[in-house]
GUZA-86400 format. One record per residue: residue in three letters; x, y, z of N, C-alpha, C in turn. Coordinates in steps of 0.02 Angstrom, whole numbers, padded with zeros to 5 digits, always signed. Last residue first. Example, Ala and Ser with C-alpha at 12.3 -4.5 7.8 and 13.67 -1.06 7.14 Angstrom:
<fibas>
ser+00642-00112+00354+00684-00053+00357+00645+00002+00394/ala+00660-00284+00390+00615-00225+00390+00660-00165+00390/
</fibas>
This chain:
<fibas>
arg-01014+00825+01535-01080+00794+01535-01103+00785+01607/trp-00915+00941+01449-00935+00913+01514-01006+00886+01509/pro-00842+00894+01291-00886+00936+01332-00905+00901+01397/glu-00667+00855+01276-00737+00836+01268-00781+00881+01312/pro-00524+00914+01188-00565+00913+01249-00638+00894+01233/ile-00409+00816+01104-00467+00859+01093-00512+00856+01155/phe-00307+00724+01135-00291+00795+01128-00350+00842+01120/leu-00353+00592+01149-00296+00615+01189-00289+00691+01190/lys-00460+00577+01062-00469+00559+01132-00414+00589+01176/ser-00399+00614+00941-00454+00653+00969-00464+00640+01043/phe-00306+00509+00927-00284+00578+00931-00338+00622+00964/thr-00397+00404+00914-00350+00405+00970-00324+00475+00981/asn-00462+00439+00795-00500+00434+00857-00455+00435+00918/val-00353+00432+00705-00389+00495+00715-00428+00494+00781/ala-00320+00295+00718-00271+00347+00733-00305+00414+00747/tyr-00438+00233+00675-00416+00224+00744-00365+00277+00764/ile-00441+00274+00541-00496+00292+00586-00473+00287+00659/asp-00325+00215+00487-00335+00287+00484-00386+00310+00537/thr-00268+00089+00605-00302+00110+00543-00307+00186+00544/met-00110+00046+00677-00173+00082+00679-00202+00090+00609/gly+00016-00007+00670-00040-00053+00666-00107-00019+00664/ala+00098+00100+00693+00097+00071+00625+00037+00024+00617/ile+00082+00117+00832+00055+00167+00785+00049+00138+00715/tyr+00145+00000+00882+00076+00017+00899+00046+00064+00848/asp+00275+00006+00829+00232-00052+00816+00159-00035+00827/cys+00319+00127+00886+00313+00120+00813+00266+00062+00795/val+00322+00085+01019+00276+00139+00999+00265+00138+00923/val+00425-00011+01010+00357-00031+01031+00306+00022+01010/arg+00535+00067+00971+00513+00010+00931+00441-00008+00946/glu+00545+00159+01078+00533+00181+01009+00505+00125+00965/glu+00569+00077+01194+00510+00118+01187+00494+00137+01115/gly+00622-00096+01178+00634-00024+01182+00572+00017+01166/asp+00613-00234+01185+00617-00202+01119+00633-00128+01121/ser+00614-00273+01321+00651-00312+01272+00663-00275+01206/leu+00536-00176+01387+00604-00190+01410+00645-00226+01357/leu+00414-00178+01314+00454-00117+01320+00526-00132+01340/arg+00324-00279+01306+00384-00284+01265+00430-00224+01270/his+00214-00248+01380+00256-00302+01406+00319-00312+01364/arg+00147-00151+01306+00188-00131+01364+00235-00186+01387/phe+00072-00221+01212+00131-00185+01190+00177-00167+01249/glu-00029-00277+01286+00007-00321+01239+00069-00288+01211/gln-00083-00166+01352-00041-00213+01388+00001-00257+01342/pro-00073-00013+01257-00108-00075+01277-00059-00124+01309/leu-00003+00136+01331-00002+00084+01280-00042+00024+01303/tyr+00004+00219+01437-00058+00221+01398-00059+00169+01342/glu+00130+00211+01485+00078+00176+01524+00011+00176+01488/thr+00209+00292+01411+00203+00222+01389+00150+00184+01428/asn+00223+00436+01377+00172+00407+01421+00159+00334+01402/met+00318+00474+01289+00319+00506+01354+00271+00474+01403/ile+00282+00396+01180+00350+00392+01204+00355+00420+01276/phe+00152+00440+01160+00162+00373+01187+00234+00361+01210/phe+00176+00572+01111+00136+00561+01171+00152+00492+01201/lys+00251+00553+00995+00280+00590+01051+00242+00577+01116/phe+00155+00483+00916+00221+00454+00933+00250+00488+00995/leu+00051+00574+00906+00040+00510+00939+00106+00479+00960/ala+00114+00676+00834+00088+00689+00900+00077+00625+00940/glu+00142+00609+00713+00197+00635+00754+00174+00648+00825/val+00011+00581+00667+00059+00526+00680+00115+00549+00725/val-00042+00712+00656-00074+00662+00699-00024+00607+00717/tyr+00043+00772+00563+00039+00800+00631+00009+00748+00679/lys+00014+00697+00449+00081+00696+00477+00081+00719+00550/ala-00118+00737+00429-00103+00666+00444-00034+00660+00476/lys-00099+00870+00399-00137+00853+00459-00123+00781+00480/glu-00029+00855+00281+00003+00889+00337-00033+00874+00402/glu-00125+00791+00197-00064+00756+00219-00032+00789+00280/glu-00233+00845+00138-00241+00828+00209-00177+00796+00238/glu-00197+00859+00005-00207+00919+00045-00211+00905+00120/lys-00184+00761-00088-00134+00762-00035-00142+00822+00012/ala-00274+00780-00186-00280+00718-00149-00234+00717-00088/lys-00228+00892-00248-00284+00899-00201-00293+00837-00158/ser-00047+00867-00250-00113+00872-00281-00166+00882-00227/gly+00084+00848-00199+00058+00915-00208-00011+00922-00239/val+00114+00692-00265+00146+00749-00232+00109+00814-00249/tyr+00032+00603-00333+00064+00582-00270+00095+00639-00231/ile-00015+00676-00449-00059+00650-00397-00023+00639-00331/asn+00080+00729-00537+00011+00754-00540-00033+00731-00483/asn+00205+00672-00520+00201+00744-00535+00130+00772-00528/phe+00174+00539-00499+00208+00576-00447+00200+00651-00458/met+00116+00508-00624+00075+00505-00563+00108+00543-00505/phe+00227+00522-00709+00168+00564-00719+00124+00566-00656/glu+00303+00416-00661+00327+00485-00652+00270+00535-00660/arg+00223+00311-00706+00234+00319-00634+00258+00390-00619/leu+00239+00329-00842+00172+00334-00813+00176+00345-00738/ser+00374+00302-00855+00349+00369-00873+00280+00381-00843/asp+00375+00167-00820+00411+00216-00778+00388+00287-00792/thr+00302+00118-00929+00276+00110-00861+00310+00160-00813/ala+00388+00147-01034+00322+00178-01033+00291+00174-00964/gly+00496+00065-00997+00505+00137-01004+00439+00174-01001/lys+00437-00062-01000+00462-00036-00937+00471+00040-00940/val+00411-00072-01136+00354-00069-01090+00377-00043-01022/asn+00546-00072-01186+00495-00025-01211+00438-00017-01160/thr+00613-00177-01121+00637-00108-01115+00582-00058-01134/ser+00502-00293-01039+00542-00271-01096+00561-00198-01086/met+00525-00346-00869+00485-00315-00921+00531-00299-00979/lys+00559-00503-00780+00576-00437-00807+00520-00411-00852/ile+00631-00625-00678+00569-00592-00698+00586-00522-00722/tyr+00729-00773-00713+00720-00706-00686+00654-00678-00711/asp+00759-00884-00787+00766-00889-00714+00764-00819-00682/lys+00638-00917-00917+00699-00886-00890+00700-00892-00814/gly+00518-00952-00977+00575-00997-00984+00640-00970-00957/met+00465-00786-00989+00449-00856-01005+00513-00897-01015/ser+00483-00652-00975+00510-00696-00922+00502-00770-00937/ser+00420-00583-01074+00490-00567-01063+00524-00615-01014/asn+00289-00630-01065+00328-00644-01126+00403-00632-01115/val+00255-00580-00935+00252-00652-00951+00297-00668-01011/val+00270-00442-00952+00309-00477-00901+00311-00552-00916/asp+00174-00423-01055+00244-00409-01068+00289-00444-01017/thr+00054-00453-00991+00075-00493-01049+00149-00484-01063/ile+00053-00348-00896+00055-00419-00875+00081-00463-00931/met+00047-00234-00980+00101-00243-00932+00108-00316-00911/thr-00072-00256-01054-00007-00247-01088+00051-00262-01040/asn-00168-00261-00952-00157-00319-00995-00089-00315-01029/ile-00161-00131-00903-00145-00187-00859-00128-00249-00901/arg-00204-00062-01018-00137-00050-00990-00116-00108-00944/ala-00334-00109-01036-00284-00120-01088-00214-00112-01061/ser-00401-00065-00921-00391-00137-00931-00338-00151-00984/his-00394+00077-00943-00370+00045-00881-00354-00029-00894/ser-00343+00123-01110-00393+00111-01058-00360+00076-00999/asp-00253+00128-01214-00292+00188-01201-00348+00177-01150/gly-00081+00067-01198-00153+00061-01212-00191+00122-01189/leu+00059+00069-01199+00024+00028-01150-00050+00019-01164/val+00106+00148-01307+00139+00085-01290+00094+00040-01249/asp+00017+00256-01316+00038+00221-01377+00066+00152-01361/ile+00012+00299-01183-00048+00271-01214-00030+00230-01276/cys+00141+00347-01170+00118+00293-01126+00057+00259-01155/arg+00142+00451-01262+00186+00394-01272+00164+00334-01230/glu+00051+00541-01206+00034+00506-01268+00077+00445-01279/pro+00013+00544-01033+00060+00556-01088+00046+00511-01148/ile-00151+00588-00985-00099+00536-00984-00053+00546-01044/asp-00255+00673-01008-00194+00701-00978-00136+00651-00979/thr-00364+00603-01051-00325+00638-01102-00262+00669-01075/glu-00423+00562-00933-00388+00512-00974-00343+00546-01025/glu-00387+00688-00810-00430+00657-00861-00389+00608-00901/ile-00374+00713-00633-00346+00711-00700-00400+00683-00747/leu-00466+00731-00534-00400+00763-00526-00362+00763-00592/ser-00587+00668-00522-00582+00727-00566-00517+00765-00555/ala-00594+00549-00460-00595+00608-00417-00589+00673-00456/arg-00579+00463-00567-00643+00464-00531-00650+00526-00488/ile-00444+00487-00592-00494+00508-00642-00563+00512-00609/ala-00392+00430-00477-00380+00501-00490-00429+00528-00542/asp-00428+00295-00492-00456+00335-00436-00449+00409-00448/asp-00351+00264-00607-00424+00255-00607-00457+00296-00552/ile-00224+00287-00556-00248+00327-00613-00325+00324-00615/asp-00222+00186-00461-00218+00255-00438-00239+00303-00493/his-00225+00072-00539-00285+00088-00500-00282+00159-00471/asn-00098+00085-00604-00160+00084-00642-00221+00100-00599/ile-00003+00088-00501-00003+00139-00553-00071+00143-00587/tyr-00035-00028-00425-00046+00039-00397-00045+00094-00450/ala-00014-00140-00516-00078-00128-00482-00085-00055-00462/ile+00118-00130-00558+00064-00133-00607-00002-00114-00575/arg+00181-00137-00432+00185-00076-00472+00130-00074-00525/asp+00146-00268-00393+00132-00211-00350+00131-00146-00390/ala+00201-00346-00495+00128-00345-00485+00107-00285-00443/phe+00338-00326-00474+00306-00304-00536+00231-00297-00528/lys+00353-00381-00347+00377-00313-00360+00345-00285-00423/ile+00305-00511-00364+00266-00463-00324+00289-00391-00336/ile+00401-00585-00433+00340-00565-00468+00304-00509-00431/cys+00493-00619-00337+00510-00567-00385+00449-00542-00423/gly+00429-00726-00274+00438-00663-00237+00454-00605-00284/glu+00439-00818-00377+00373-00799-00353+00377-00733-00314/leu+00574-00837-00384+00543-00800-00439+00472-00778-00419/thr+00658-00807-00225+00617-00847-00270+00589-00805-00327/glu+00725-00708-00158+00763-00767-00179+00724-00810-00228/ala+00699-00535-00204+00679-00597-00171+00718-00656-00198/thr+00792-00392-00184+00774-00445-00232+00758-00508-00193/asn+00784-00214-00158+00786-00283-00133+00764-00332-00187/lys+00766-00086-00193+00820-00122-00228+00826-00194-00205/gly+00588-00078-00176+00654-00047-00176+00704-00087-00216/cys+00501-00230-00123+00506-00161-00147+00578-00136-00145/his+00497-00356-00068+00450-00342-00123+00459-00272-00152/asn+00564-00419+00037+00602-00399-00022+00558-00379-00081/val+00477-00459+00134+00524-00407+00152+00562-00380+00091/ile+00402-00558+00062+00370-00500+00093+00421-00444+00104/gly+00494-00656+00025+00459-00619-00026+00427-00555+00001/asp+00533-00704+00152+00583-00674+00107+00548-00631+00054/arg+00413-00760+00195+00442-00703+00232+00494-00667+00189/val+00399-00861+00101+00349-00809+00105+00377-00748+00141/glu+00512-00939+00128+00503-00910+00062+00452-00853+00062/tyr+00497-00986+00261+00551-00940+00244+00538-00904+00178/thr+00325-00986+00317+00384-01016+00288+00435-00963+00269/leu+00269-00911+00474+00264-00926+00402+00329-00958+00377/asn+00220-00877+00605+00263-00934+00592+00257-00957+00519/met+00154-00764+00643+00115-00815+00606+00155-00878+00591/gly+00171-00690+00810+00183-00696+00738+00143-00752+00707/val+00141-00669+00941+00188-00723+00926+00207-00727+00852/gly+00042-00574+00958+00098-00576+01006+00151-00628+00991/asp-00044-00572+00853-00064-00610+00913-00007-00618+00963/glu+00090-00518+00761+00022-00544+00756+00007-00591+00815/leu+00231-00496+00786+00179-00454+00816+00108-00484+00814/arg+00327-00586+00724+00324-00575+00796+00259-00544+00823/glu+00321-00611+00588+00369-00649+00628+00357-00643+00703/val+00226-00528+00535+00216-00600+00525+00265-00641+00568/ile+00277-00403+00579+00210-00425+00597+00203-00500+00592/arg+00402-00397+00518+00398-00398+00592+00329-00422+00615/leu+00365-00388+00384+00401-00447+00408+00396-00453+00484/ser+00308-00261+00390+00267-00318+00369+00299-00383+00393/gln+00420-00186+00422+00367-00192+00472+00320-00250+00454/glu+00487-00195+00302+00518-00225+00361+00467-00233+00417/asn+00397-00124+00224+00411-00194+00208+00443-00230+00266/his+00397+00005+00279+00337-00036+00285+00350-00110+00269/lys+00523+00062+00386+00505+00044+00317+00447-00006+00321/phe+00605+00178+00487+00544+00137+00479+00532+00125+00405/gly+00734+00214+00611+00701+00217+00545+00640+00173+00542/met+00783+00222+00735+00803+00163+00696+00771+00160+00628/ser+00725+00340+00781+00798+00338+00773+00821+00277+00733/cys+00586+00414+00707+00611+00357+00745+00685+00347+00730/ile+00555+00516+00621+00554+00530+00692+00583+00474+00735/glu+00561+00468+00490+00598+00529+00508+00606+00536+00584/asn+00479+00357+00490+00549+00349+00469+00591+00409+00490/leu+00358+00414+00527+00391+00367+00573+00464+00357+00555/val+00335+00491+00410+00341+00523+00476+00378+00477+00524/thr+00327+00393+00308+00378+00446+00305+00389+00477+00374/glu+00214+00321+00349+00279+00288+00345+00335+00339+00346/gly+00112+00416+00333+00129+00391+00400+00197+00358+00402/thr+00121+00424+00192+00129+00483+00235+00149+00463+00305/his+00089+00303+00140+00160+00321+00140+00173+00385+00181/gly-00057+00284+00242-00013+00261+00189+00059+00282+00196/phe-00132+00313+00353-00120+00367+00304-00067+00349+00253/pro-00053+00196+00462-00111+00237+00443-00089+00293+00397/thr+00072+00092+00376+00048+00134+00430-00020+00164+00413/his+00101-00077+00328+00088-00007+00311+00054+00029+00369/gly+00124-00212+00348+00158-00164+00391+00146-00092+00376/leu+00061-00282+00247+00033-00286+00315+00063-00233+00361/asp+00096-00293+00114+00084-00226+00141+00055-00227+00212/his+00115-00430+00084+00169-00383+00070+00159-00314+00102/gly+00025-00535+00099+00060-00511+00158+00106-00452+00147/leu-00024-00562-00027-00072-00545+00026-00038-00517+00088/ala+00096-00596-00093+00057-00538-00114+00010-00515-00058/ile+00132-00715-00030+00176-00656-00025+00136-00593-00041/ala+00022-00796-00067+00037-00783+00003+00081-00721+00012/glu+00034-00798-00208-00024-00767-00176-00011-00751-00103/thr+00156-00868-00224+00147-00801-00251+00090-00764-00216/leu+00123-00991-00167+00176-00951-00138+00168-00878-00160/asp+00022-01028-00258+00007-01023-00186+00060-00980-00151/glu+00083-01035-00384+00032-00984-00371+00019-00975-00296/asn+00239-01059-00438+00196-01080-00383+00146-01025-00365/leu+00240-01050-00619+00271-01044-00554+00219-01060-00500/arg+00202-01044-00753+00203-01108-00719+00245-01106-00655/leu+00178-00923-00807+00247-00945-00807+00257-01013-00774/ala+00042-00911-00784+00066-00912-00853+00137-00938-00858/arg+00040-00907-00644+00009-00964-00679+00036-00968-00751/ala+00106-00785-00619+00134-00848-00594+00105-00908-00632/ile+00017-00692-00676+00086-00699-00702+00115-00767-00682/thr-00095-00715-00595-00100-00721-00668-00031-00732-00699/arg-00044-00684-00468-00065-00752-00484-00070-00764-00559/ala-00024-00545-00483+00033-00590-00470+00015-00662-00487/ile-00155-00500-00497-00107-00489-00551-00048-00538-00544/gln-00206-00539-00372-00235-00566-00433-00187-00558-00492/ala-00126-00467-00281-00128-00540-00278-00154-00570-00343/val-00156-00335-00316-00087-00360-00323-00088-00436-00326/glu-00290-00334-00276-00273-00325-00347-00202-00349-00362/leu-00275-00350-00139-00311-00401-00177-00296-00395-00252/thr-00207-00232-00107-00176-00296-00094-00209-00351-00135/his-00305-00136-00137-00241-00137-00174-00208-00205-00167/thr-00398-00168-00041-00415-00181-00111-00353-00180-00155/leu-00319-00127+00072-00343-00196+00065-00360-00212-00008/arg-00298+00008+00060-00239-00036+00059-00260-00109+00050/thr-00428+00055-00055-00396+00057+00010-00335+00012+00006/arg-00495+00149-00193-00456+00094-00165-00433+00108-00094/tyr-00663+00205-00206-00592+00219-00202-00555+00161-00170/his-00799+00182-00201-00761+00147-00251-00686+00164-00252/asp-00874+00258-00112-00870+00185-00101-00820+00150-00147/gly-00808+00410-00046-00836+00372-00101-00825+00297-00091/glu-00730+00457+00057-00801+00446+00071-00835+00407+00015/pro-00566+00405+00111-00612+00428+00058-00685+00411+00075/ala-00449+00420+00200-00518+00410+00223-00569+00432+00171/ile-00347+00489+00078-00355+00479+00150-00429+00476+00168/phe-00298+00408-00066-00347+00456-00038-00360+00440+00035/val-00210+00300-00077-00189+00367-00097-00233+00420-00063/gln-00237+00205+00036-00197+00191-00023-00168+00257-00049/thr-00257+00196+00213-00253+00235+00152-00212+00201+00098/lys-00354+00070+00293-00290+00105+00285-00286+00136+00216/his-00458-00017+00315-00465+00052+00338-00399+00090+00338/lys-00418-00139+00270-00477-00110+00238-00488-00038+00260/leu-00314-00184+00348-00297-00150+00286-00357-00117+00253/arg-00362-00260+00452-00354-00189+00464-00339-00150+00399/arg-00353-00390+00405-00419-00358+00407-00413-00283+00416/phe-00217-00415+00425-00244-00414+00357-00311-00378+00356/ser-00208-00413+00563-00171-00362+00526-00195-00358+00453/lys-00281-00526+00599-00308-00460+00614-00274-00406+00573/ser-00287-00661+00478-00255-00621+00530-00289-00554+00540/his-00330-00740+00375-00368-00743+00437-00339-00700+00493/ile-00233-00720+00277-00303-00697+00265-00342-00695+00330/ile-00121-00783+00337-00121-00711+00324-00193-00685+00316/arg-00160-00916+00340-00142-00882+00402-00144-00806+00393/asp-00177-00944+00203-00234-00945+00248-00220-00908+00313/arg-00044-00936+00157-00095-00892+00130-00154-00887+00177/asp+00011-01042+00233+00034-00973+00244-00018-00923+00218/arg-00054-01151+00175-00064-01136+00247-00044-01064+00262/gln+00000-01146+00048-00071-01136+00057-00088-01119+00129/tyr+00132-01179+00077+00117-01111+00055+00042-01096+00057/glu+00120-01314+00116+00147-01265+00163+00130-01193+00142/thr-00041-01380+00063+00031-01375+00060+00055-01320+00107/arg-00178-01457+00151-00146-01399+00119-00070-01406+00116/ile-00211-01583+00211-00244-01559+00150-00204-01506+00113/glu-00140-01609+00325-00155-01666+00281-00182-01643+00214/cys-00003-01505+00372-00075-01513+00361-00087-01572+00314/lys+00136-01549+00477+00107-01529+00414+00032-01544+00411/lys+00185-01480+00631+00159-01539+00596+00123-01516+00533/thr+00320-01365+00629+00250-01379+00642+00229-01440+00602/pro+00459-01276+00696+00434-01334+00659+00363-01351+00680/ile+00478-01110+00685+00454-01159+00734+00425-01218+00696/glu+00517-01058+00563+00561-01050+00621+00543-01098+00677/arg+00487-01172+00426+00466-01121+00473+00516-01116+00531/gly+00560-01208+00261+00524-01220+00323+00510-01159+00365/lys+00611-01207+00139+00660-01207+00193+00627-01211+00262/ser+00520-01315+00028+00525-01255+00070+00578-01262+00124/asn+00494-01420-00055+00564-01401-00046+00573-01338-00004/ile+00359-01431-00065+00393-01484-00029+00467-01468-00016/ser+00327-01325-00147+00312-01320-00076+00348-01373-00035/leu+00445-01267-00264+00399-01321-00243+00389-01316-00167/ser+00460-01134-00361+00475-01154-00292+00424-01205-00270/ala+00514-01151-00532+00464-01139-00481+00488-01163-00412/tyr+00596-01185-00634+00616-01127-00595+00567-01112-00538/pro+00535-01287-00701+00596-01304-00663+00619-01247-00618/ser+00357-01260-00677+00420-01247-00711+00479-01270-00669/leu+00237-01389-00635+00269-01324-00627+00336-01321-00664/ile+00188-01521-00650+00164-01468-00695+00201-01402-00690/gln+00248-01613-00561+00232-01632-00629+00220-01573-00675/arg+00262-01551-00438+00322-01578-00471+00309-01592-00545/glu+00127-01525-00409+00174-01469-00420+00236-01494-00458/leu+00082-01655-00388+00057-01617-00446+00102-01558-00461/asn+00144-01684-00268+00163-01722-00329+00141-01685-00391/glu+00073-01596-00187+00146-01589-00194+00171-01626-00256/cys-00056-01648-00198-00042-01580-00222+00033-01569-00233/tyr-00035-01772-00135-00057-01770-00205-00042-01702-00236/glu-00003-01728-00008+00048-01763-00047+00030-01765-00121/arg-00128-01675+00030-00069-01631+00025-00015-01664-00018/val-00212-01789+00032-00223-01736-00016-00161-01693-00025/ile-00119-01946+00050-00162-01892+00074-00163-01835+00024/met-00125-02106-00019-00092-02040-00023-00141-01987+00001/
</fibas>
């Protein structure tokens, strides 16, 4: 018996009846010979980690645009925190950790430079709209290296359905929606306190009473509640009490950090950069890299320009803007 078959048998023996077994995957769009060592979901995780789009997340905004402090989160560190929280929940519920981790690592690949600010601009200016979860799916299906990553159906389903009203088909995919919120609410509070935008004492008392009075306590409460509320069930949920406190904490962050705070003072400039880049490349498609130009006829100008800009890091977007619009001194 080869190693992969041993792992597949182990999944059958120890995982929950509600878990997604790798041997039962609906497969890939392009059939591929199976690995002797790794299961299908382990291969997907590795493909995502080794991709260029994953590496670019280290220079993409989470909340603070191009932060100078070493300890502020980026889109990459957010992704890693989501993956760890999701794996903890999956292991406790005896669901498939490999599938859970692969979805978590790929869920934000489609995020634009400057985070949700860039996403909002592209959604407003592009006639077909723009959503980062759909762009994440587009990256793994088509854009990475010009051909996509050829991931399994379950991972792609979890990526595109990780946010909003969407619901993933697998419980592993459903976990990511909770893990994502648990991660960003708590680490954004941590960053906001570090930036002196809020203090621990500003957090609503009810939230502290229910969730805890520290960063680690709140994360532990939320994770434990998801596990206890979902154990032995064919769905993933939070209890009413903890969900209410979590929603209140999220509302607190919108009112104090996500909208109108000092952390967002550079947003108008970021919006201007993204809009200017979009308009320029729509009018001057010859300036697009060759790997994008060759898709203009099949995908259309707007789609291709969106793909190019969405793939930019904060730094690359600013440098491209400067190169195109800021005059250089004569040398």
